[in-house]
C-alpha positions in Angstrom: 149.8 119.0 -30.3 146.8 120.1 -32.0 145.4 117.6 -34.3 143.7 120.2 -36.2 142.8 120.2 -40.1 140.5 120.6 -43.2 138.2 118.4 -41.5 138.3 119.9 -38.2 137.8 123.3 -39.6 135.2 122.8 -41.3 132.7 121.3 -38.7 134.3 122.8 -35.8 135.1 119.6 -34.4 138.0 119.0 -31.6 139.1 116.1 -33.3 139.5 114.7 -36.6 137.4 111.7 -35.9 133.8 110.8 -37.3 131.5 108.2 -36.3 130.8 105.8 -39.2 126.7 105.8 -39.6 126.5 102.3 -39.2 122.5 101.2 -39.9 120.9 100.6 -36.8 123.8 100.3 -34.2 124.6 104.1 -34.8 121.7 105.6 -32.9 120.9 109.1 -31.8 122.3 108.4 -28.4 125.7 107.4 -29.8 126.1 110.0 -32.4 125.3 112.7 -29.8 128.3 111.4 -27.7 130.8 111.0 -30.1 129.8 115.1 -31.2 130.3 115.9 -27.4 133.2 114.6 -27.3 135.0 116.4 -30.3 134.2 114.4 -32.9 131.5 114.7 -36.0 128.6 111.9 -34.9 126.6 110.2 -37.6 123.7 108.6 -37.4 123.0 105.2 -39.0 120.1 106.1 -41.1 120.1 103.3 -43.4 117.6 102.8 -45.8 115.3 106.2 -44.0 113.1 104.0 -42.1 110.2 106.5 -41.1 110.0 104.8 -37.3 113.2 104.7 -37.0 114.4 107.7 -37.7 111.2 109.5 -36.1 112.6 107.9 -33.1 116.4 109.1 -33.1 116.4 112.1 -34.5 115.2 113.8 -31.6 117.6 112.1 -29.1 120.4 113.4 -31.2 119.3 116.7 -31.7 118.7 117.1 -27.8 121.6 115.2 -26.7 123.9 117.6 -28.4 124.5 121.4 -29.0 127.4 120.5 -31.6 127.5 119.6 -35.1 126.3 116.4 -36.2 124.6 114.6 -39.3 123.4 111.3 -40.9 124.2 108.8 -42.8 122.3 107.2 -45.7 123.0 103.5 -48.3 122.1 105.5 -51.3 120.9 102.7 -53.1 118.0 102.1 -50.5 116.7 105.7 -50.1 114.3 107.9 -52.0 114.1 111.9 -51.8 111.8 112.1 -49.1 113.9 110.2 -46.6 116.7 112.8 -47.2 113.8 115.8 -46.9 112.8 114.1 -43.7 116.2 114.3 -42.1 117.3 117.6 -43.5 114.3 119.1 -41.7 115.8 118.8 -38.3 119.2 121.0 -39.3 122.2 118.5 -39.8 125.5 119.5 -39.7 125.9 116.8 -42.9 124.4 114.4 -45.1 126.4 111.1 -45.7 125.8 109.2 -48.7 127.0 105.6 -49.0 127.0 103.0 -51.7 125.0 103.3 -55.0 124.7 107.1 -57.3 124.6 109.7 -54.5 123.4 112.4 -57.6 119.6 112.7 -57.1 120.0 113.8 -53.8 123.2 116.1 -53.7 121.7 119.5 -54.7 118.6 118.6 -51.8 121.6 118.3 -49.4 123.2 122.1 -50.5 120.2 123.4 -50.9 119.6 122.6 -47.2 123.1 124.2 -46.1 124.0 121.1 -45.1 127.7 119.7 -45.8 127.4 117.0 -48.7 130.2 113.7 -47.2 130.1 111.2 -50.5 132.0 107.7 -48.9 133.6 105.8 -52.0 135.1 102.1 -52.6 137.1 102.6 -55.8 138.4 105.4 -58.0 135.5 105.6 -60.2 133.1 106.4 -57.0 135.7 108.8 -56.4 135.9 111.1 -59.5 132.1 110.9 -59.2 132.5 112.4 -55.7 134.7 115.0 -56.6 132.5 115.8 -59.9 129.3 116.0 -58.0 131.3 118.8 -55.4 131.3 116.9 -51.9 132.8 118.7 -49.4 134.0 115.8 -47.6 135.4 112.5 -49.3 135.3 109.2 -46.9 137.8 106.7 -48.7 136.8 103.3 -47.3 139.3 100.6 -47.3 138.4 96.9 -47.8 139.6 96.1 -43.6 136.2 97.8 -43.2 133.4 95.8 -41.1 130.3 95.9 -43.1 129.8 96.1 -46.7 132.5 97.6 -49.0 133.7 96.9 -52.3 134.3 93.6 -53.8 136.7 94.4 -56.0 138.1 97.6 -53.6 141.8 98.1 -52.2 143.2 98.3 -48.6 143.3 101.9 -46.7 147.1 101.8 -46.9 147.2 102.1 -50.8 143.7 103.5 -51.4 143.4 106.8 -49.1 146.6 108.4 -50.8 145.8 107.4 -54.1 141.9 109.6 -53.6 143.6 112.6 -51.6 145.7 113.5 -54.5 143.2 112.7 -57.1 140.0 114.8 -54.6 142.9 117.4 -53.8 141.8 120.1 -52.1 138.7 118.2 -50.6 139.4 117.1 -47.4 139.8 112.9 -47.4 138.8 110.7 -44.5 140.2 107.2 -44.3 137.8 104.3 -42.9 138.4 100.6 -43.1 140.8 99.0 -40.0 141.5 101.9 -37.7 140.0 101.0 -34.6 142.2 102.8 -32.1 144.9 106.4 -32.5 147.6 105.0 -34.0 145.1 104.0 -36.8 144.2 108.1 -36.9 147.5 109.1 -36.8 148.2 107.0 -40.0 145.3 108.2 -41.9 146.8 111.5 -41.4 150.5 110.5 -42.0 148.4 109.3 -45.8 147.0 112.5 -46.1 143.7 112.0 -45.2 142.1 115.0 -43.0 140.6 112.5 -40.4 139.1 109.0 -40.2 135.9 107.4 -40.2 135.5 105.1 -37.4 132.9 102.3 -37.4 133.4 98.7 -35.5 135.0 101.1 -32.7 132.4 102.9 -32.0 130.1 99.9 -32.3 131.3 98.5 -28.8 130.6 101.5 -26.9 128.0 101.7 -24.3 125.9 104.3 -26.1 125.9 101.7 -29.4 122.7 99.8 -30.3 123.4 96.6 -29.9 122.7 93.2 -28.2 125.7 91.8 -26.1 125.9 89.4 -27.6 127.3 91.1 -30.6 129.8 93.4 -28.6 130.9 90.2 -26.8 131.8 89.0 -30.2 133.8 91.9 -31.4 135.3 92.4 -28.4 136.6 88.0 -28.3 137.1 88.0 -31.7 140.5 88.3 -34.2 141.2 90.3 -37.3 141.1 86.8 -39.0 137.7 85.7 -37.9 136.3 88.0 -40.5 135.6 87.6 -44.3 134.2 89.3 -47.2 131.1 87.4 -49.0 127.9 87.8 -50.5 126.7 84.7 -49.0 125.1 86.4 -45.9 123.3 89.4 -47.9 121.9 86.2 -50.0 120.9 84.1 -47.3 118.8 86.8 -45.6 117.3 88.0 -48.9 118.9 91.6 -48.6 118.9 93.7 -51.6 122.3 95.0 -51.4 123.9 95.8 -54.6 126.2 92.8 -55.6 128.8 94.9 -56.3 129.5 95.6 -52.4 130.0 92.4 -50.0 129.9 92.8 -46.5 132.9 91.7 -43.7 131.5 90.0 -40.9 132.8 87.4 -38.5 132.4 83.9 -38.6 128.5 82.2 -39.5 127.4 78.8 -40.0 126.3 79.9 -43.4 129.4 81.0 -44.5 130.9 77.6 -44.1 128.6 76.1 -45.5 127.9 78.6 -48.9 131.3 79.7 -48.9 132.1 79.7 -53.0 129.1 79.0 -53.7 126.8 82.1 -54.3 125.2 81.7 -57.2 124.4 77.9 -55.7 122.8 79.7 -52.8 120.9 82.2 -54.9 119.0 79.6 -56.9 117.8 77.7 -54.2 114.9 79.0 -52.2 115.0 76.2 -50.0 118.2 77.1 -48.8 116.8 80.9 -48.3 114.3 79.6 -46.5 116.1 77.3 -44.1 118.2 80.4 -43.2 115.6 81.7 -42.2 114.1 79.1 -40.5 117.3 78.7 -38.7 117.4 82.4 -37.5 113.7 81.9 -36.4 114.1 78.4 -34.3 117.1 80.4 -32.7 119.7 78.2 -34.5 121.4 80.8 -36.3 121.6 84.5 -35.1 119.7 87.0 -36.0 121.9 89.0 -37.8 125.7 89.2 -39.0 128.0 90.4 -36.8 129.4 93.2 -38.6 133.1 93.9 -38.1 137.0 95.1 -39.7 139.8 93.4 -39.5 141.2 95.8 -36.1 138.8 94.0 -33.3 141.8 92.6 -32.3 142.5 96.1 -30.5 139.1 96.4 -29.4 139.1 94.8 -25.8 136.4 97.1 -23.2 133.4 99.2 -23.1 133.7 102.7 -22.8 131.7 105.9 -23.1 132.0 107.2 -26.9 132.5 110.1 -25.1 135.5 109.4 -24.2 137.0 107.3 -26.0 136.8 109.8 -28.9 139.6 112.0 -26.5 141.0 108.5 -25.7 141.6 108.0 -29.4 143.1 112.0 -30.4 145.2 111.6 -27.2 146.8 108.3 -28.9 147.3 109.7 -32.5 148.7 112.7 -30.5 151.2 110.6 -28.8 151.7 108.4 -32.4 152.7 111.5 -34.1 155.1 113.0 -31.8 156.9 109.4 -31.3 157.2 109.4 -35.3 158.5 112.8 -35.1 161.2 112.3 -32.8 162.5 109.4 -34.7 
């Protein structure tokens, strides 16, 4: 059973699987590895840091001859960051979390596909109005940032699929094996955008301690909160919370976000704790499906494994 969808046809990929452009950890090697495996690799450009991009863009551009793209945090970038990336000829640019309208015309003019990630129906309607080539519907199970008042993947994806038709939709959030990919297709999506599972691969730019924490973690160990963004002095918009693994500051300030935001000494104590090594330097972004992650494969091999699992799951479902 070949998993051919509107997504695979659009990009010429072998499998309906895309790499979530996780800021920092989805570097050039991981992006190229996913594309070489038959998926669509998306470089995690985050806020468009010039030095980081200058290092990672050549790695992906030289590491694959297959389609690849770049993803940005829309609230954190300027037009210059997008234009610098477009000079490298990516097949797609993905914009997430914020108003993408200042950047869409430049992406189209460069001939790149416009991928817009949405976390609620208001964002989904805007993505349709802006003429997105692909829409990513992110459920609240996802690791990292997402909607404070969003919906889980299962009910959210089909609503976006119906709203956006005929624009292909990718499902995101809580997908860590081929059964999740099959479920996304059953919901009407044209594929799946996968983050945490690819964060635990040989090519990901993550510290071994993070890999270990995800492999040993459980879905119930994750939670959504703004506490760590406030403590870190992050500028993330308040409408987006972050799903992370347990952290000492979560236990200390859970439910007291406004109090933390108004307490500069508490925020400085966080920075001091990180400097002393008493607190992790970064939160461990992780989705609810981490129970399914127990090894550290090559991302190239993982894409094929996920696709094979999805084909098997759909075949079994068809025989029932």
